[in-house]
C-alpha positions in Angstrom: -29.7 -69.7 -12.0 -27.4 -72.4 -13.3 -26.6 -73.4 -16.9 -29.0 -76.3 -17.0 -31.9 -74.1 -15.8 -30.9 -71.4 -18.4 -30.7 -74.0 -21.2 -34.2 -75.2 -20.3 -35.6 -71.6 -20.6 -33.5 -70.7 -23.7 -34.8 -73.7 -25.7 -37.9 -71.6 -26.3 -36.0 -68.5 -27.3 -36.8 -67.7 -31.0 -33.8 -67.1 -33.4 -35.3 -63.9 -34.9 -34.8 -61.9 -31.7 -38.5 -61.5 -31.1 -38.1 -62.6 -27.4 -35.1 -60.3 -26.6 -37.3 -58.0 -24.5 -39.3 -60.7 -22.9 -38.7 -60.8 -19.1 -39.1 -64.6 -19.2 -35.7 -64.9 -20.9 -33.8 -62.0 -19.3 -32.1 -64.0 -16.5 -31.2 -66.9 -18.8 -29.7 -64.5 -21.4 -27.8 -62.7 -18.7 -26.4 -66.1 -17.6 -25.3 -66.7 -21.2 -23.5 -63.4 -21.4 -21.5 -64.3 -18.3 -20.7 -67.9 -19.3 -18.8 -68.5 -22.6 -19.8 -72.2 -22.7 -23.5 -71.4 -22.4 -23.1 -68.5 -24.9 -21.6 -71.0 -27.4 -24.4 -73.5 -26.8 -27.0 -70.8 -27.4 -25.3 -69.6 -30.6 -25.3 -73.2 -31.9 -29.0 -73.7 -31.0 -30.0 -70.4 -32.6 -28.1 -71.3 -35.8 -29.8 -74.7 -36.0 -33.2 -73.2 -35.3 -32.7 -70.5 -37.9 -31.6 -73.1 -40.5 -34.7 -75.3 -39.8 -37.0 -72.3 -39.9 -35.6 -71.2 -43.2 -35.9 -74.7 -44.8 -39.5 -75.2 -43.5 -40.6 -71.9 -45.1 -39.6 -73.5 -48.4 -42.1 -76.4 -48.0 -45.4 -75.9 -49.8 -48.2 -78.3 -48.5 -50.3 -80.1 -51.2 -53.3 -78.0 -52.3 -55.6 -80.9 -51.5 -54.2 -81.7 -48.1 -57.2 -80.4 -46.1 -59.6 -82.3 -48.3 -57.6 -85.5 -47.9 -57.5 -85.2 -44.1 -61.3 -84.7 -44.0 -61.9 -87.6 -46.3 -59.7 -89.8 -44.2 -61.8 -88.9 -41.1 -65.0 -90.0 -42.8 -64.1 -93.7 -42.8 -67.0 -95.7 -41.5 -66.9 -97.6 -38.2 -67.5 -100.9 -40.0 -64.4 -100.4 -42.1 -62.4 -99.6 -38.9 -63.6 -102.8 -37.3 -62.5 -104.9 -40.2 -59.1 -103.3 -40.5 -56.0 -105.2 -39.2 -54.4 -103.5 -36.2 -51.3 -102.5 -38.2 -53.5 -100.6 -40.7 -55.3 -98.7 -38.0 -55.1 -94.9 -38.7 -53.3 -94.2 -35.5 -50.5 -96.7 -36.3 -50.3 -95.6 -39.9 -50.2 -91.9 -38.8 -47.4 -92.7 -36.4 -45.4 -94.6 -39.1 -46.0 -91.7 -41.5 -44.8 -89.2 -38.9 -41.6 -91.2 -38.3 -41.0 -91.4 -42.1 -41.6 -87.7 -42.6 -39.4 -86.8 -39.6 -36.5 -88.9 -41.1 -37.0 -87.4 -44.6 -37.2 -83.9 -43.3 -34.2 -84.4 -41.1 -32.1 -85.5 -44.1 -33.4 -82.7 -46.2 -32.7 -80.1 -43.5 -29.2 -81.2 -42.6 -27.2 -78.6 -44.4 -23.8 -79.2 -46.0 -20.8 -77.5 -44.4 -21.0 -74.4 -46.5 -24.7 -73.9 -45.9 -24.2 -74.7 -42.2 -21.6 -72.0 -41.8 -23.6 -69.4 -43.6 -26.7 -70.2 -41.5 -24.6 -70.2 -38.3 -23.0 -66.8 -39.1 -26.4 -65.2 -39.9 -27.9 -66.5 -36.7 -24.9 -65.8 -34.5 -24.7 -62.2 -35.8 -28.1 -61.5 -34.2 -26.7 -62.2 -30.7 -24.4 -59.2 -30.7 -24.2 -58.9 -26.9 -22.2 -62.1 -26.7 -19.5 -61.0 -29.2 -16.1 -59.6 -28.5 -12.5 -60.6 -28.1 -9.2 -59.4 -26.8 -5.4 -59.9 -27.3 -2.8 -58.2 -29.5 -3.4 -60.2 -32.6 -7.1 -59.8 -32.3 -6.7 -56.0 -31.8 -4.4 -55.8 -34.8 -6.9 -57.5 -37.1 -9.7 -55.4 -35.6 -7.8 -52.2 -36.4 -7.3 -53.3 -40.0 -11.0 -54.1 -40.3 -12.0 -50.8 -38.6 -9.7 -48.8 -41.0 -11.9 -47.0 -43.6 -9.3 -47.7 -46.3 -9.6 -51.5 -45.9 -11.7 -53.1 -48.6 -13.6 -56.4 -48.4 -11.7 -59.0 -50.3 -8.2 -57.7 -49.7 -5.8 -60.0 -47.9 -6.0 -59.7 -44.1 -3.3 -60.3 -41.5 -4.9 -63.6 -40.3 -2.7 -65.8 -38.1 -5.3 -68.4 -37.3 -3.4 -70.3 -34.6 -2.4 -67.0 -32.9 -5.9 -65.7 -32.9 -7.2 -68.9 -31.3 -4.7 -68.5 -28.5 -4.9 -64.7 -27.9 -8.5 -64.0 -27.2 -10.4 -63.9 -30.5 -13.9 -65.3 -29.9 -13.9 -68.9 -31.0 -17.1 -70.9 -31.8 -17.7 -74.3 -33.4 -19.6 -75.1 -36.5 -20.0 -78.7 -37.7 -16.9 -79.7 -35.6 -14.7 -77.0 -37.0 -13.3 -73.8 -35.3 -14.7 -70.5 -36.4 -13.1 -67.2 -35.3 -15.5 -64.3 -34.8 -14.8 -60.6 -34.3 -16.8 -57.4 -34.8 -15.7 -54.2 -36.4 -17.4 -50.8 -37.1 -17.5 -48.5 -40.0 -19.4 -45.2 -40.0 -21.5 -46.2 -37.0 -22.5 -49.6 -38.5 -21.4 -52.8 -36.8 -20.3 -55.8 -38.9 -19.5 -59.4 -37.8 -16.6 -61.2 -39.4 -16.3 -65.0 -39.3 -13.0 -66.6 -40.3 -12.4 -70.3 -41.0 -9.8 -72.5 -42.5 -10.5 -73.0 -46.2 -9.9 -76.7 -46.0 -12.6 -77.0 -43.3 -15.4 -75.6 -45.5 -14.8 -76.4 -49.1 -17.0 -74.9 -51.7 -17.9 -71.9 -49.5 -15.8 -69.3 -51.4 -13.0 -69.7 -53.9 -11.8 -66.2 -54.9 -10.8 -62.9 -53.5 -13.7 -61.1 -55.1 -16.5 -60.9 -52.4 -19.9 -62.4 -53.2 -22.8 -60.7 -51.5 -26.0 -62.6 -50.8 -29.2 -61.3 -49.1 -30.9 -63.2 -46.3 -34.0 -61.2 -45.2 -32.9 -58.1 -43.5 -29.3 -59.2 -43.3 -26.7 -59.6 -46.0 -23.5 -61.6 -46.1 -20.2 -61.1 -48.0 -17.9 -64.1 -48.6 -14.4 -64.3 -50.0 -11.2 -66.4 -49.6 -7.5 -66.2 -49.7 -5.1 -69.2 -50.1 -5.8 -70.5 -46.6 -8.9 -68.9 -45.2 -12.5 -68.0 -45.9 -14.0 -64.8 -44.5 -17.7 -64.1 -44.0 -18.8 -60.6 -43.1 -22.4 -60.2 -41.9 -24.3 -56.9 -41.9 -27.6 -56.6 -40.2 -28.1 -53.3 -42.1 -28.4 -54.9 -45.5 -26.6 -55.1 -48.8 -25.8 -51.4 -49.3 -23.7 -51.3 -46.1 -21.5 -54.1 -47.4 -21.3 -52.7 -50.9 -19.9 -49.5 -49.4 -16.9 -51.5 -48.1 -16.0 -53.0 -51.5 
């Protein structure tokens, strides 16, 4: 299987992990684990799908939508014959669909802060593709693994060195994101580090802010130069234990 075949299959892979045990996707997922470029493509696709799904759940259809559709279908044949071509229901429906698609597209396009949050939450689900190596990465990982390290304290982050020495690097909205995992008391966490100037408005202080997103929770804080997001798939209490 090559990357193009894997992409075709993985386009149907749902971001909530429901398909992880489905044999249909096993070969394509294995290909993504072996190929960093494909893994990054999958992470981006999963982040976008998760963002779209989250936004769509916030849309409430009009209460009278069903009645309106049925009423529209009851138009008489005589009225249809007299109607100009450009007012035919099929053409009007097509135009409405295009207008709705454009409107929804604008509404769903997140700002940079929202995009990074959605990306981190979606990417954290794909734990098999995470990792990193290199001295600087190991040093930062040791600090994060240390039970005395508290979320919000200044970390030994040398962004350029981490880029060059093996820390997993992904891309969100055209900006580099460093990702590494750490473990505390048997619980895995996923840390995402960005330049503060690349994602303004995401976090402004050293006191972590924790937000809940379904079964996952996310802590965010900043130093002078960087923003750090830590995602826990075990919920808020696991993050609060690290404060």
